[in-house]
C-alpha positions, 0 to 999 in steps of 0.5 A: 588481430592486434588493434582489430577490435571489430574482429575481437568483438565478433569472436567474443560474441561467439563465446559469451555475451558477458565477455563481449559487453565488458570488452566493449566497456573496457575499450570505451573506458580506454578511449579507444574508438569503436566506429561500428554500428548495427542496423535493425537486423543486428548486422555490423556496419562500418561507420561509413556504411550507412546506406540502409541504417534504419533504427540504428542502435549504438553497438555498446547498447545493443550488446548490453541489452542482449547480455541483460536479456540473457540474465533475466532467465536466471532466478538471482541475476534479474537484479543485475539485468535491470541495472544494465537495462536502465543504463541504456538510454534507448531502452523505454521505461515501459519495457523495464516496467513490463519486465518487473511485472513478470518477476515473481514476488517469492522472497522478501529480498526480491521484494525489497530490491524491486521496491528500492529499484522502483524508487531509485528510477521513479517507476511509481506505477510499477511500485504501486502494482507490486504493493497491490499484489502484496496487499492482495496476497496478505488479504487472501491469507486474512493477514489484514494488518500487513495487507492494509499497510501495503494498500495504504502505501499503494494509495488503494483506498478501495481495498483498505475500506474493504478490509476494514469492513471485513474486520468490523463485520468479523467483530459483529459476528464473533464479538472478538477484536484482535487487530493491533492497528497501532502499527498502522500509525501514522495515517498519511491523510485522515480525511482520505482514509476515513474507514481506516481512521475509524478502525484505529480509533475503535481499536483504541476504544476497545483497548480502554474497555479491555483494561477497564480504563472506562474514563478514557473509553468514555472520552473517545465516544463524543469525538467519534460521533462528531467526526462522522466516520462511524460506518452505518452498518456498524452503528448498532454494534457501536451503540451496544459497546457504549451502553455499559458506559452509560448504565454503570454505577459510576458517572463517567460523563458530565451533564454538558458531555451527556447533552453533547452526546445526545445532540451527536446521537440525534444528529447522526441518526437523522443524517443517516436515517437510522430511525427508519431502520427497524434493526436500529430503533430498539437499540437507539431507544435503549441508548436514549433511555440510558443517556436520560438516566445518566443525565439525571445522575450527572445533575444529582452529582453536580448539585 
């Protein structure tokens, strides 16, 4: 069998794909020519025998693909299978993406390896798909902050906005806000993630109120109105939260700030037709009255 490499390869094939694959790899590294190819049925062809050579595949790659496919059935060996497959020039990336989509995202180590693999080989769509699946899993568990992180990384604006609305709706219903949004910073593009930007800034506002840092809370109000990122359905609730800052015994705003706040309020109200909504009229009137009283107090203090 000395120097009879085709026979050696054939015998190894009967024993183990791993043995065959690495024997061929060893022969290549030793610069030993293997003048064999396969036809589309996987039949060995001598180099001069190419009479029906449709879909000719390099022998080394053919064995490597078959070895990789044998690894995919193992829970822990799929990582090696992907590395083998991606090294094959004739393996379409779409096929690799299809394989990735079937790998269970059960363990964090699997997830980390898959995301690193996608980054290393520019499999952007596969990475997005993985991140969306993870985001939906967290969303189903009502683990909203990690879910938002995954969806932001996936560029999924729709699901981020949906989760923000769920959090704000929960606050409307329960009056409880316990979502540590600081971990979401920095926001990649505030203009694109308007709902998320509002959630983070509202969380900061709530934090100031919680720790009775009323002056800092007051400074958040005008920028929020000016930014026009307050969701319409949340407008009344936001007015309820700012009302105590306007009605307290302490003067938190200068007359100039109060006039600016009145302007912002009316501009937002007109633009979003809040005066036409019965649910908003009473609250708007209460806030307007509180602003008028605060302005009178501010003038008195500033004289």
